[in-house]
PLY file of the C-alpha trace (Angstrom):
ply
format ascii 1.0
element vertex 221
property float x
property float y
property float z
element edge 220
property int vertex1
property int vertex2
end_header
2.00 -25.03 -3.40
4.15 -22.31 -4.76
5.08 -19.17 -3.57
2.24 -16.68 -5.53
-0.79 -19.17 -4.33
0.93 -19.26 -0.88
0.58 -15.43 -0.47
-2.72 -15.70 -2.17
-4.55 -17.67 0.41
-2.69 -16.07 3.36
-3.86 -12.46 1.89
-7.55 -13.63 1.33
-7.75 -14.56 4.92
-7.57 -10.61 5.26
-10.09 -9.28 2.84
-12.77 -7.02 4.27
-15.12 -7.44 1.31
-18.26 -5.15 1.74
-17.97 -4.43 5.52
-16.75 -0.79 5.23
-18.75 0.11 1.40
-21.24 1.70 4.32
-19.19 4.52 4.78
-20.56 7.47 2.69
-19.93 10.60 5.22
-15.95 10.84 3.42
-14.19 11.03 0.03
-13.43 7.91 -0.48
-9.70 6.93 -2.43
-7.75 3.69 -3.42
-4.45 2.57 -3.81
-3.48 -0.52 -5.74
-0.91 -2.08 -4.20
1.43 -4.55 -6.85
2.63 -7.49 -6.24
4.80 -10.21 -8.53
7.41 -12.57 -7.91
10.89 -12.39 -9.34
13.40 -15.58 -8.77
11.72 -17.21 -5.95
11.39 -13.63 -3.90
7.93 -11.13 -3.79
8.14 -7.78 -4.85
6.04 -4.56 -4.01
6.22 -1.91 -6.85
5.99 2.11 -5.54
6.23 5.18 -7.29
7.63 8.61 -6.41
4.34 11.38 -6.56
5.77 14.12 -9.47
7.39 17.59 -7.32
4.57 19.00 -9.52
1.65 17.83 -7.66
-0.29 19.79 -4.92
-0.41 17.10 -2.40
2.53 14.91 -0.76
5.54 16.18 -3.93
8.10 13.68 -3.97
6.96 11.43 -1.77
6.89 8.02 -2.02
3.38 6.03 -2.58
1.49 3.33 -4.21
-0.68 4.05 -7.29
-4.15 5.51 -6.35
-6.45 8.46 -5.78
-9.38 9.60 -5.62
-12.76 7.59 -6.61
-14.53 9.73 -9.88
-18.12 9.61 -9.93
-18.05 6.53 -12.77
-16.33 4.09 -10.44
-17.69 1.09 -9.41
-16.64 0.57 -6.32
-12.60 1.11 -4.60
-10.83 -1.62 -6.78
-12.31 -0.28 -9.71
-11.19 3.15 -8.42
-7.57 1.37 -7.51
-7.50 -0.39 -10.93
-8.31 3.19 -13.35
-5.47 5.10 -11.14
-3.09 2.48 -11.68
-4.01 3.06 -15.48
-3.62 6.42 -15.51
-0.45 6.89 -13.77
1.75 3.93 -14.31
0.17 2.47 -17.68
-0.76 -0.85 -15.79
-3.69 -2.24 -17.82
-6.78 -3.35 -15.18
-6.92 -6.48 -16.79
-3.23 -7.88 -15.58
-3.98 -6.94 -12.59
-5.60 -10.37 -10.50
-6.88 -8.76 -7.52
-6.49 -10.66 -4.65
-7.95 -8.59 -1.41
-9.05 -5.44 0.12
-7.60 -4.51 3.42
-9.24 -2.26 5.97
-9.71 1.52 4.45
-7.55 3.64 6.66
-8.16 7.50 7.33
-4.96 9.31 6.36
-4.20 12.83 7.08
-6.43 15.03 4.75
-9.07 12.72 6.33
-9.81 10.60 2.68
-10.88 7.50 3.47
-8.35 5.01 1.59
-8.83 1.47 0.96
-5.90 -0.36 -0.14
-6.26 -2.99 -2.96
-3.91 -5.75 -3.65
-3.20 -7.19 -6.70
-0.83 -9.53 -8.44
0.81 -8.18 -11.66
3.28 -9.47 -14.00
6.75 -9.43 -13.16
7.88 -8.67 -16.80
5.60 -5.38 -16.69
7.27 -2.14 -17.89
6.12 0.77 -16.03
4.98 3.98 -18.27
5.05 6.83 -16.03
2.58 9.93 -16.26
5.56 12.89 -15.71
1.90 14.83 -14.67
2.12 12.58 -11.63
4.78 10.35 -10.75
8.89 10.69 -11.37
9.65 7.28 -10.75
8.61 3.98 -10.60
10.74 1.20 -8.52
10.64 -2.05 -7.19
11.51 -3.41 -3.69
11.90 -6.90 -1.86
8.46 -7.36 0.33
11.16 -8.85 3.02
13.22 -5.99 2.35
10.69 -4.15 4.98
10.76 -6.57 7.99
14.20 -5.93 8.45
15.89 -3.68 10.98
19.15 -2.30 9.58
17.64 0.48 7.29
13.95 1.24 9.51
13.53 3.98 11.99
10.26 4.87 13.82
9.05 7.42 16.10
5.41 8.11 17.83
3.16 11.05 16.60
1.61 12.79 19.70
-1.55 14.09 17.26
-2.54 10.38 15.99
-0.89 8.51 18.66
0.73 5.89 16.55
3.86 5.27 15.43
5.36 6.45 12.02
7.56 4.30 10.15
10.42 5.22 8.16
12.92 3.07 5.64
16.16 4.17 3.11
16.23 2.00 -0.05
19.31 1.66 -1.49
18.47 0.64 -5.35
21.42 -2.02 -6.07
21.50 -1.21 -9.44
20.68 2.65 -9.77
22.37 3.92 -6.57
19.01 5.67 -5.98
18.03 6.33 -3.05
14.51 6.32 -1.53
12.68 6.95 1.93
9.00 5.17 2.23
7.57 6.86 5.47
4.05 7.24 6.72
0.94 5.56 5.67
2.88 3.88 2.56
5.19 2.45 5.46
2.60 1.23 7.47
1.34 -0.65 4.11
4.29 -2.20 3.60
4.60 -3.28 6.75
1.73 -5.28 6.79
2.08 -6.73 3.04
5.09 -8.17 4.46
4.12 -9.79 7.43
0.92 -10.80 6.14
2.83 -12.27 2.84
5.47 -13.90 4.19
3.81 -14.63 7.06
7.32 -14.11 9.44
6.88 -11.12 12.34
9.35 -7.58 11.72
12.49 -7.43 13.43
10.87 -4.37 15.21
7.83 -3.39 17.30
4.91 -2.76 15.26
1.53 -1.01 17.36
-0.81 -3.70 16.13
-1.25 -7.53 16.70
0.94 -9.26 13.67
-1.15 -12.42 14.53
-4.70 -11.44 13.78
-4.20 -7.03 12.99
-8.11 -6.20 11.02
-9.56 -6.20 13.99
-7.14 -3.53 15.36
-7.71 -2.04 12.56
-11.26 -1.81 12.69
-11.08 -0.20 16.49
-9.00 2.29 15.05
-10.71 3.59 12.19
-13.80 3.27 14.57
-12.21 5.36 16.97
-10.76 8.38 13.93
-14.15 8.25 12.87
-16.27 9.47 15.85
-13.97 12.27 17.01
-14.50 13.65 13.39
0 1
1 2
2 3
3 4
4 5
5 6
6 7
7 8
8 9
9 10
10 11
11 12
12 13
13 14
14 15
15 16
16 17
17 18
18 19
19 20
20 21
21 22
22 23
23 24
24 25
25 26
26 27
27 28
28 29
29 30
30 31
31 32
32 33
33 34
34 35
35 36
36 37
37 38
38 39
39 40
40 41
41 42
42 43
43 44
44 45
45 46
46 47
47 48
48 49
49 50
50 51
51 52
52 53
53 54
54 55
55 56
56 57
57 58
58 59
59 60
60 61
61 62
62 63
63 64
64 65
65 66
66 67
67 68
68 69
69 70
70 71
71 72
72 73
73 74
74 75
75 76
76 77
77 78
78 79
79 80
80 81
81 82
82 83
83 84
84 85
85 86
86 87
87 88
88 89
89 90
90 91
91 92
92 93
93 94
94 95
95 96
96 97
97 98
98 99
99 100
100 101
101 102
102 103
103 104
104 105
105 106
106 107
107 108
108 109
109 110
110 111
111 112
112 113
113 114
114 115
115 116
116 117
117 118
118 119
119 120
120 121
121 122
122 123
123 124
124 125
125 126
126 127
127 128
128 129
129 130
130 131
131 132
132 133
133 134
134 135
135 136
136 137
137 138
138 139
139 140
140 141
141 142
142 143
143 144
144 145
145 146
146 147
147 148
148 149
149 150
150 151
151 152
152 153
153 154
154 155
155 156
156 157
157 158
158 159
159 160
160 161
161 162
162 163
163 164
164 165
165 166
166 167
167 168
168 169
169 170
170 171
171 172
172 173
173 174
174 175
175 176
176 177
177 178
178 179
179 180
180 181
181 182
182 183
183 184
184 185
185 186
186 187
187 188
188 189
189 190
190 191
191 192
192 193
193 194
194 195
195 196
196 197
197 198
198 199
199 200
200 201
201 202
202 203
203 204
204 205
205 206
206 207
207 208
208 209
209 210
210 211
211 212
212 213
213 214
214 215
215 216
216 217
217 218
218 219
219 220
């Protein structure tokens, strides 16, 4: 079985399907986690938010945003936002799965949608939303060399941070917060390896702990 098929088979085990579609009391949002294979290695695509944006300006994130009334579901939202932000045609994304949604700092219920894209995809960033697009080998997010973490008292969970230096351009980006959490999760589930640093969830079966954490957050709001 080739790498792409192995990754799809692994990720589909963690697809939550429609399990959380009944939660309607929060503003919903989605992000697309685009992945691809290049030279036998799995990569992940990330964006840098425009410095002109109201929230999280200049931060590294995935393509995504709030659901629109015309969106049919969380997948529709993720694909639409990726098309608007980086010019990724929806029909060029092979959707693999949805992960358990998470509540972000602004109490948006964010559903991560994972999809394979072509390694030849050339992004066309919308300058009003995205200032940069870059790709990172997914295995980078299992190493401890460029990683740090600290406990956030008000949420009681570890916040992770990575410093990535592009080997071609020399550009340095920090990947942290929710985005860092998602890339760690992607690396663990896709590559079926454990990180060389501590995380505060069960790496062998993470979904139940995410489900419990989401229920605890929802109960306090």
